C-alpha positions as CSV (number, residue, x, y, z in Angstrom):
1,X,-238.6,-1.4,-152.3
2,X,-237.9,-0.9,-155.9
3,X,-238.8,2.2,-157.9
4,X,-239.2,0.2,-161.1
5,X,-242.3,1.7,-162.7
6,X,-242.7,-1.3,-165.0
7,X,-243.8,-3.5,-162.2
8,X,-244.1,-1.6,-158.9
9,X,-243.6,-3.6,-155.7
10,X,-247.3,-3.2,-154.6
11,X,-248.5,-4.6,-157.9
12,X,-246.1,-7.5,-157.7
13,X,-247.3,-8.6,-154.2
14,X,-250.9,-8.5,-155.5
15,X,-249.9,-10.7,-158.5
16,X,-247.9,-13.4,-156.7
17,X,-250.8,-15.8,-156.5
18,X,-251.3,-15.8,-160.2
19,X,-247.5,-16.1,-160.7
20,X,-247.2,-19.1,-158.4
21,X,-250.2,-20.8,-159.9
22,X,-248.9,-20.2,-163.4
23,X,-252.0,-18.3,-164.3
24,X,-250.3,-15.0,-165.3
25,X,-250.0,-13.9,-168.9
26,X,-246.5,-14.3,-170.3
27,X,-246.0,-10.6,-170.8
28,X,-246.8,-9.9,-167.1
29,X,-244.7,-12.9,-166.0
30,X,-241.7,-11.4,-167.8
31,X,-242.2,-8.0,-166.2
32,X,-242.6,-9.6,-162.8
33,X,-239.4,-11.7,-163.2
34,X,-237.5,-8.7,-164.4
35,X,-238.6,-6.9,-161.2
36,X,-237.6,-9.8,-159.0
37,X,-234.1,-9.7,-160.6
38,X,-233.6,-6.2,-159.2
39,X,-235.7,-6.1,-156.0
40,X,-234.5,-8.0,-153.0
41,X,-237.6,-7.1,-151.0
42,X,-240.0,-8.6,-153.5
43,X,-237.8,-11.7,-153.9
44,X,-238.0,-12.2,-150.1
45,X,-241.8,-11.9,-150.2
46,X,-242.0,-14.5,-153.0
47,X,-239.9,-16.9,-151.0
48,X,-242.1,-16.3,-148.0
49,X,-245.2,-17.1,-150.1
50,X,-243.5,-20.3,-151.3
51,X,-242.5,-21.3,-147.8
52,X,-246.0,-20.7,-146.6
53,X,-247.4,-22.9,-149.3
54,X,-244.9,-25.6,-148.6
55,X,-245.6,-25.6,-144.8
56,X,-249.4,-25.3,-145.1
57,X,-249.9,-27.6,-148.1
58,X,-252.9,-27.0,-150.4
59,X,-255.7,-25.1,-148.8
60,X,-258.7,-24.1,-150.9
61,X,-260.9,-21.1,-150.3
62,X,-263.8,-23.5,-149.4
63,X,-261.7,-24.9,-146.5
64,X,-261.4,-21.4,-144.9
65,X,-264.3,-20.4,-142.8
66,X,-266.2,-17.2,-143.8
67,X,-265.1,-15.1,-140.8
68,X,-261.4,-16.2,-141.4
69,X,-261.6,-15.5,-145.1
70,X,-263.1,-12.0,-144.4
71,X,-260.3,-11.4,-141.8
72,X,-257.7,-12.2,-144.4
73,X,-259.3,-9.9,-146.9
74,X,-259.5,-7.1,-144.4
75,X,-255.7,-7.3,-143.8
76,X,-255.1,-7.0,-147.5
77,X,-257.5,-4.2,-148.0
78,X,-255.8,-2.3,-145.1
79,X,-252.4,-3.0,-146.7
80,X,-253.6,-1.7,-150.1
81,X,-255.0,1.4,-148.5
82,X,-251.7,2.4,-147.0
83,X,-250.0,5.3,-148.8
84,X,-247.0,4.4,-150.9
85,X,-243.9,6.3,-150.4
């Protein structure tokens, strides 16, 4: 995990969807790409996201059932609540 305060790893993981959908402001995109250049862990996470998208194809929120959508959100909420260190 990087100690880069310009774009901490936790923030990067949360921003990857916007990055991959090209919905991220240019300034943030530059910060994210600079972080990726120095952080192997986040680069691996990005590649995992890309591979998941490639394997699963395009899946919209409407195609995911309410209980499954909530289950996914619960995983991310738990992950975000973990102390950083």
